Structure formats: structure tokens, C-alpha cells
C-alpha positions in Angstrom: -0.1 0.0 -0.1 1.3 3.4 -1.0 2.3 5.9 1.9 0.0 9.0 2.6 0.5 11.7 0.2 3.4 14.2 0.4 4.5 16.7 -1.7 8.0 18.2 -2.4 8.7 21.3 -4.6 11.6 21.5 -6.6 13.5 23.3 -9.5 15.8 22.5 -12.1 19.7 22.1 -12.0 22.4 19.8 -11.5 25.6 19.0 -9.8 28.7 17.1 -10.1 29.7 14.4 -7.3 33.1 15.4 -6.3 35.4 14.2 -3.5 37.4 16.2 -0.9 40.2 17.3 -2.8 38.4 18.1 -6.0 38.5 14.4 -7.2 35.5 13.0 -8.6 34.6 9.1 -7.5 35.9 6.4 -9.8 33.6 5.4 -12.2 30.7 7.3 -11.1 30.4 11.0 -11.7 26.6 11.8 -12.3 25.6 13.8 -9.3 22.5 12.8 -7.0 21.2 14.4 -3.5 19.4 11.9 -1.2 16.1 13.1 -0.7 16.3 12.0 3.2 14.2 10.3 5.4 10.7 11.9 4.2 11.0 9.6 1.6 11.8 6.4 3.4 8.8 3.9 4.2 8.5 1.3 7.0 8.6 -2.1 5.6 7.4 -5.2 7.9 10.0 -7.5 8.7 10.2 -11.0 7.2 9.8 -13.5 10.0 12.3 -16.8 9.9 10.6 -19.3 7.7 8.3 -17.0 6.3 6.3 -17.7 3.2 8.5 -17.7 -0.2 9.8 -14.1 -1.4 7.2 -12.2 -3.3 7.7 -11.3 -7.0 9.5 -7.8 -7.7 7.1 -5.3 -8.4 8.6 -3.5 -11.8 9.3 0.2 -11.4 8.1 1.1 -14.6 8.3 4.7 -15.7 5.9 6.7 -17.8 5.0 9.9 -19.2 2.0 11.8 -20.2 1.6 15.3 -21.8 -1.1 17.9 -21.6 -0.4 21.1 -23.0 2.3 22.9 -20.7 2.0 20.0 -18.1 4.3 17.0 -18.3 3.5 14.2 -15.9 5.9 11.3 -15.2 5.9 8.6 -12.6 5.4 5.2 -11.7 1.6 5.5 -10.7 -1.1 3.8 -12.8 -1.9 4.7 -16.4 -5.3 6.2 -15.3 -3.8 8.4 -12.4 -1.1 10.0 -14.8 -3.7 10.6 -17.3 -6.2 12.1 -14.6 -3.6 14.5 -12.9 -2.1 15.6 -16.4 -5.8 16.4 -17.4 -6.8 18.3 -14.1 -3.5 20.3 -14.0 -3.5 20.9 -17.8 -7.1 22.4 -17.3 -6.7 24.6 -14.1 -3.3 25.8 -15.8 -5.7 26.9 -18.9 -8.3 28.1 -16.4 -6.3 30.2 -14.3 -6.3 33.3 -16.3 -10.1 33.6 -16.5 -10.5 32.8 -12.7 -8.3 35.8 -11.7 -8.5 37.9 -14.9 -5.5 40.3 -15.1 -2.9 37.9 -13.4 -1.2 34.8 -14.5 0.0 36.1 -17.7 3.0 34.0 -19.0 2.7 30.7 -17.1 5.9 28.6 -16.9 5.9 24.9 -17.7 5.2 22.4 -14.9 6.7 19.3 -14.7 5.2 16.6 -12.2 6.5 13.3 -10.7 4.0 11.2 -9.4 5.2 8.0 -7.9 3.3 4.8 -6.7 6.0 4.2 -3.9 8.1 7.1 -2.1 11.2 4.7 -2.6 10.7 5.6 -6.3 11.3 9.2 -6.0 14.3 8.5 -3.7 16.1 6.9 -7.0 16.1 10.1 -8.6 17.7 13.3 -7.1 15.5 16.3 -7.5 17.0 19.4 -8.7 19.1 21.8 -6.8 18.8 25.4 -8.1 16.0 27.7 -9.9 15.2 27.8 -13.3 12.1 28.7 -15.7 10.1 25.7 -14.8 8.1 24.3 -11.8 9.0 20.9 -10.8 6.8 18.9 -8.2 7.3 15.4 -7.0 4.6 13.3 -4.8 3.8 10.1 -3.9 0.6 8.2 -2.2 -3.0 8.2 -3.1 -5.7 10.6 -3.6 -4.0 12.7 -0.8 -0.9 13.0 -3.2 -3.1 14.3 -5.9 -4.8 17.1 -3.9 -1.2 18.0 -2.6 0.0 18.3 -5.9 -2.9 20.5 -7.2 -2.1 22.8 -4.3 1.5 22.9 -4.9 1.2 23.8 -8.6 -1.4 26.6 -7.8 0.6 28.3 -5.1 3.6 28.1 -7.2 1.9 29.7 -10.2 0.2 32.3 -8.0 3.5 33.2 -6.4 5.1 33.4 -10.1 2.2 35.5 -11.7 3.0 39.1 -12.6 2.3 40.5 -10.2 2.2 37.8 -7.9 -0.8 37.0 -5.5 -0.3 37.7 -1.9 0.4 34.7 0.4 -3.4 34.8 1.5 -4.7 34.6 -2.0 -2.3 32.2 -3.4 -2.9 29.8 -0.4 -6.8 30.4 -0.8 -6.8 29.8 -4.3 -4.9 26.6 -4.0 -7.3 25.4 -1.4 -10.2 26.4 -3.3 -8.9 24.6 -6.6 -7.8 21.5 -4.6 -11.4 19.9 -4.9 -11.9 20.7 -8.6 -12.5 18.0 -11.2 -12.6 17.7 -15.0 -15.2 15.6 -16.8 -15.3 15.7 -20.6 -15.6 19.5 -21.6 -16.7 21.2 -18.1 -14.6 21.7 -14.9 -16.3 21.8 -11.6 -15.1 24.4 -9.1 -15.6 25.5 -5.7 -17.1 22.6 -4.0 -17.1 23.0 0.0 -14.4 21.5 1.9 -16.0 20.2 4.7 -12.9 20.5 7.3 -12.3 24.1 6.4 -16.0 24.8 7.3 -16.1 22.7 10.3 -12.9 24.8 11.6 -14.5 28.2 10.7 -17.8 27.1 12.8 -15.6 26.3 15.8 -13.8 29.4 15.7 -14.6 32.8 17.2 -14.2 35.9 15.0 -10.2 37.5 14.9 -9.5 39.9 17.5 -7.9 43.1 16.0 -6.4 42.9 12.4 -7.0 39.4 11.1 -3.7 37.0 11.2 -4.8 35.8 7.7 -3.4 39.2 5.8 -0.3 39.2 7.8 1.2 35.8 8.0 4.4 35.5 6.1 3.5 31.7 5.8 0.3 29.6 6.0 2.0 26.2 5.8 2.2 24.1 9.0 0.5 21.2 10.6 -0.9 22.8 13.8 -4.4 24.0 14.3 -3.4 27.7 13.8 -2.1 27.3 10.6 -5.2 25.1 9.6 -7.4 27.6 10.6 -5.5 30.4 8.7 -5.8 28.0 5.8 -9.5 27.7 6.2 -10.0 31.5 6.1 -8.0 31.8 3.1 -10.1 29.2 1.4 -13.4 31.2 2.6 -12.0 34.5 1.5 -11.2 33.2 -2.0 -14.3 31.4 -2.2 -16.5 34.2 -1.2 -14.7 36.4 -3.6 -15.3 34.3 -6.6 -18.9 33.1 -5.8 -20.6 36.1 -3.9 -19.1 38.9 -5.9 -19.6 39.4 -9.5 -16.1 40.7 -10.0 -14.0 39.2 -7.3 -11.5 37.6 -9.6 -10.6 41.2 -11.1 -10.9 42.7 -7.7 -8.0 40.1 -6.4 -5.9 40.7 -9.4 -6.0 44.6 -8.7 -5.1 44.1 -5.1 -2.2 42.0 -6.3 -1.3 44.9 -8.8 -1.3 47.6 -6.2 0.7 45.4 -3.9 3.3 45.3 -6.8 3.3 49.1 -7.2 4.4 49.0 -3.4 1.4 50.2 -1.6 1.0 49.3 2.0 -1.4 46.2 2.6 -4.1 47.7 4.1 -4.8 50.8 1.9 -4.2 48.3 -1.2 -6.9 46.1 0.2 -9.6 48.9 1.0 -8.8 50.4 -2.6 -9.3 46.8 -4.3 -11.9 45.6 -2.4 -14.0 48.6 -0.7 -13.8 47.5 2.8 -11.2 46.6 5.6 -9.4 43.4 5.7 -11.6 42.5 8.8 -15.0 43.0 7.4 -14.2 40.9 4.3 -13.1 38.3 6.3 -16.1 38.1 8.6 -18.6 38.2 5.1 -16.4 35.5 4.0 -16.6 33.2 7.2 -20.1 33.8 7.2 -20.6 32.8 3.5 -18.8 29.6 4.1 -20.5 28.4 7.2 -23.6 28.9 5.5 -22.9 26.4 3.2 -25.6 27.4 0.8 -22.8 28.2 -2.1 -23.2 26.3 -5.3 -20.2 24.8 -7.2 -19.3 26.7 -10.5 -18.9 25.0 -13.9 -16.9 26.2 -16.6 -16.0 25.1 -20.1 -12.7 23.2 -20.6 -10.6 24.5 -23.7 -7.2 22.9 -22.8 -5.8 20.2 -24.7 -6.4 16.7 -23.6 -3.7 14.4 -22.5 -1.5 12.7 -24.8 -0.5 9.3 -24.9 1.1 7.2 -22.2 4.7 6.4 -23.2 7.1 4.5 -21.3 10.2 6.3 -20.1 13.6 5.3 -18.5 14.3 6.7 -15.0 17.2 8.4 -16.6 14.8 10.0 -19.2 12.4 10.8 -16.0 15.7 12.3 -13.9 16.4 14.4 -17.3 12.9 15.8 -17.5 12.9 16.6 -13.8 16.0 18.3 -14.0 17.9 16.0 -11.7 20.2 12.7 -12.0 19.8 9.1 -11.1 20.8 7.7 -7.8 21.5 3.8 -8.4 20.1 1.4 -6.3 17.3 -1.3 -6.6 15.7 -3.6 -3.7 18.0 -6.4 -2.5 15.5 -8.8 -3.3 15.9 -8.1 -7.2 17.0 -11.4 -8.4 20.2 -11.1 -10.2 19.5 -13.9 -12.6 17.0 -11.5 -14.2 19.6 -9.4 -15.9 21.3 -10.7 -19.1 24.7 -11.6 -18.8 27.3 -8.8 -19.6 29.1 -9.6 -22.8 32.4 -11.1 -23.0 35.5 -8.6 -23.2 36.4 -8.6 -27.0 39.1 -6.7 -29.0 38.7 -2.8 -29.7 38.3 -4.2 -33.4 35.5 -6.5 -32.6 32.1 -5.0 -33.8 29.6 -4.9 -30.8 26.8 -7.2 -31.3 23.1 -5.9 -31.5 21.2 -7.3 -28.5 18.3 -9.4 -28.9 15.0 -7.5 -28.1 11.6 -8.3 -26.8 8.5 -7.0 -28.5 7.2 -5.8 -25.1 8.8 -1.9 -24.9 8.1 -1.4 -21.3 9.9 -4.4 -20.3 12.9 -3.6 -22.6 12.7 0.1 -20.8 12.7 -1.6 -17.4 15.7 -3.9 -18.2 17.8 -0.3 -19.5 16.6 1.0 -15.7 18.1 -2.4 -14.2 21.3 -2.4 -16.3 22.1 1.3 -15.2 21.5 0.5 -11.6 24.0 -2.3 -12.2 26.7 0.1 -13.4 26.3 -1.3 -17.0 25.8 2.1 -18.7 27.3 1.3 -21.9 25.2 -2.0 -22.4 22.0 0.0 -21.2 22.8 2.5 -24.0 23.5 -0.2 -26.6 20.4 -1.8 -25.9 18.3 1.5 -25.6 19.4 2.7 -29.1 18.7 -0.8 -30.6 15.3 -0.4 -29.0 14.8 3.2 -30.6 15.9 2.2 -33.8 13.3 -1.0 -33.7 10.2 1.4 -33.2 10.3 2.8 -36.9 6.5 1.9 -37.5 5.7 3.9 -34.4 7.1 7.4 -34.6 5.7 8.6 -31.5 7.1 6.2 -29.3 10.5 6.4 -31.3 10.4 10.3 -30.5 9.3 9.8 -27.0 12.3 7.2 -26.6 14.5 9.6 -28.4 14.7 12.0 -25.2 15.9 8.9 -23.2 18.5 7.8 -25.4 20.0 11.7 -25.4 20.0 11.5 -21.6 21.4 8.1 -21.2 24.1 8.9 -23.4 24.7 12.1 -21.4 25.6 9.7 -18.3 27.6 7.2 -20.4 29.6 10.4 -21.7 29.9 11.9 -18.4 31.2 8.6 -16.6 33.5 8.0 -19.5 35.3 11.6 -19.0 35.1 11.0 -15.2 37.1 7.9 -15.6 39.3 9.8 -18.3 40.3 12.5 -15.3 41.0 10.0 -12.9 43.5 8.4 -15.4 45.0 11.7 -15.8 45.3 12.4 -12.0 46.9 9.1 -11.8 49.6 9.9 -14.4 50.0 13.4 -12.8 50.9 11.5 -9.5 53.5 9.3 -11.1 55.2 12.3 -12.6 54.0 11.8 -16.2 52.8 15.3 -16.6 53.3 15.4 -20.5 50.8 12.6 -20.8 48.4 13.8 -18.4 47.7 17.7 -19.6 46.3 16.4 -23.0 43.7 14.2 -21.2 42.7 17.2 -18.9 42.4 19.6 -21.7 39.9 16.9 -23.6 37.7 16.5 -20.2 37.7 20.5 -19.8 36.6 20.6 -23.7 33.8 17.8 -23.8 32.7 17.6 -20.1 29.1 19.1 -19.9 29.0 19.0 -15.8 30.6 22.4 -14.8 32.3 21.1 -11.6 34.0 18.6 -13.8 34.9 21.0 -16.5 36.1 23.3 -13.8 38.5 21.1 -12.1 39.8 19.5 -15.4 40.6 23.2 -16.7 42.3 24.0 -13.5 44.6 21.0 -13.8 45.4 21.7 -17.4 46.2 25.1 -16.7 47.8 24.8 -13.2 48.9 21.1 -13.0 51.6 22.0 -10.1 48.6 23.6 -7.9 48.7 20.4 -5.6 48.3 16.6 -6.8 45.1 14.7 -5.7 
């Protein structure tokens, strides 16, 4: 059973894994960053003499696209398609919900895993870029968390950016959205929010909702703030004919440097406290009906198989090796016998099951057999001439696996040059350092090689 849903927000970037002293690790160069205990799941220990070992579940990565949204993961095909359809629709609807905001929206890339440990095998990005990258694992809770995180990220990147209470409230408001055919249903009441508002008294003084720097957290105070944010947005969008425009106007005034209270009064025509009290009463009464909006977004495309390396590339991260210990070693083909450099590499024998072949490529990479994995993937890609869409999709994977292979070759070349330098064979080491500096894509490896090529006496490593 999948763990309860959780969400990780990430951005794109790559790093090189370098040992202390500046030397990349032998035979492994691709950087990765552990996701830590948050991704760990507890598995019940097997008692001695227990039943035979269960069959290993394939870690099958796939992807589906819906307009500016790309969803990758190991969840079921229906969940991947439904998530892509929902997020693609919401991205398309946001400018109409809050007119005047959400102009140019960045691409959204989402990883949705069946098990948390699947995400632990991909290092998520480490520095910001032009996309929004999100990852989640679990059941329905994960889907709602993805919707919330995506809306908050888009609201913060809107120009002008929505204030925190509005971004969170809009995310809570859209967390119950659903898409059916050409219609989206928005604004269903959230029972837990209504219960919190009924149990809580009116705020004293200026409401904390409009001054809190963040509405995140697990405590009752944060939960009440999120309920108030949801109620405020729900009231604006359902009770006021121009509530979305007023919300965009408020964000624009804040972007111009106006103080929060005067900007609020000018945009909404009342104080923060009076609007919140109206919103709370509106939510507690529970008489508001859901809104139905036409859907104009592109439907999700075909679900296509993906290597884990390809998934990592789409997310802007890198692959972390390692499969479950119970993976039977016999399930991998024997590595080819060493041959002379002049011998031609034989083409691997492929099955007709493309997902199974992609899974085998994943396991070969886990076993450190990247060269063999690349040969197999290239052969699979070449064999798909009768399925151009599948062939184009796997072209990305071929490029990413080839990137890993080339990177690790250059790491080995760098290590060879270090060994030559330490042996006093400077004339032989310098051309190799220059070669690595010219060909390396990873900035850390390129910098190290360039430093060695230009200042080889800067200290041996």
C-alpha cells in the first residue's frame, strides 16, 4: 500500500559529485542528492521461515503530456492521465478565474510515484530555473497536494504575484476541482474548513490571515488560517460578480508598492476584517453552489514508457543507483564477454514488450552497466520505426542515457590523468585534462579539468 501523500517542490539544476580535494569518485560521476528520511517507508520485517519471497514489482516509469504540463511517474496509467488532465485544465483556467493575473505561465513538470522509494532513486533539482517541478507519492492525498502546490507556485510566479493569503486560498479552492469531458467543476465546499470556521470565534484586531508570512504548517493555528484563506477566495469568486478582478487589482497595487491595508481597501472597498467576516459567514452558511466552467485545454496525450534516466532528465535531476536487495540477479542478462577493440559490438536481442525493455535498461544502469544499457536503448529506439510517436518519446531517453555514459567516461579519463600526474607523467596527463575540460558538460568536472590543465602543479590529488 502506498504511503500517505506528501509533496516536494523542486526546481531544475545539476551538480557534480566530487570528493574532498577535487577528485570525482572513480567510475561514477553523475551527481545526486539524497531526498532523506522523508521519502523512506517502513516495511514489515519477514519472520524466519516465512512464505516464499514475493515477486518484484516492476518500477515502470512513464510520461504523459497535457499542454504545458508533463507528468512522469510510476503511478497507474489512469492516475497519470487524470493528473495531467486536471493540472493542464487548471493551468488553462487560471487566467479566467483571476482576470488580469497569470499572464505567461512557466512549464509544469510533475513526478507522481506509486511508492516513495521510487522518488528516492532520482535526485531532485537543486537550483531555480524557468520551470515548476513538483514530486509526490501516495494516493488521493498526493493528487490534492499536487494541485495545491502547483497553484501556489503559479500564483507566486504570477506578474504581479498574488499575496500569500490569496495564493493559498486559491490553492485550497481548486484542490477539490474535477474535470469531466468538456466541463470543470470548481468551488465545492471543503467540510474540514467549514468545521474549523464554525468552531472558531471571529479574529480579534487585524486578522492574522493578512499578515502571516506563511500559511504552511501542521498545527491548528495554520489549519485555521488556511480555512480562512479558502473562505476569502471562495467568497470573492462566488459572492461577488467581479471578485477575481478585484483580487488581481489588489495584487497589482501591492506590486506598485502600496501598503497592504490601503491596497486592500482600494481593491475591495472594505477593510480586511469586514471582508473576512463576510467570507466566514458565507462559508459557514454552506449554501454556495459549485461553479461549472467550459474546458478549452488540450486533452492528455498518449502514455509512453520512460527510462528512469529520462525521467530524471525531465525533472532536471540525476539518477541515484540502487534497486531493492530482493531483485533477483538472474533477471539481468549476462554482460558480454570482453572483445578486442576491432570487434564489432553485437546488437542485443530485443523483446516486443517495450515497457519490459525500458525496465531492463533501468536495471542495467543500476548495475553500473551504462554502456550496455545505452546499446540496448539505441537498438530499441531504432526498432520503433513503425511507431513514430513512441520513437520520438524514447529519443529523449537515448539522449539522457548517452549523456550519463559520456559523463562517466570523462570522469574515468580525469581519474586516469590524475594517476599519470601523481606518477610524474605530466606530458601525458595534460592532453587528457584538456580533453575533459573541452568535452565535459558538468561545470564542476569541467572546472577541475581546466584547473589541472592550466595549473597542474597546484597540488596533486
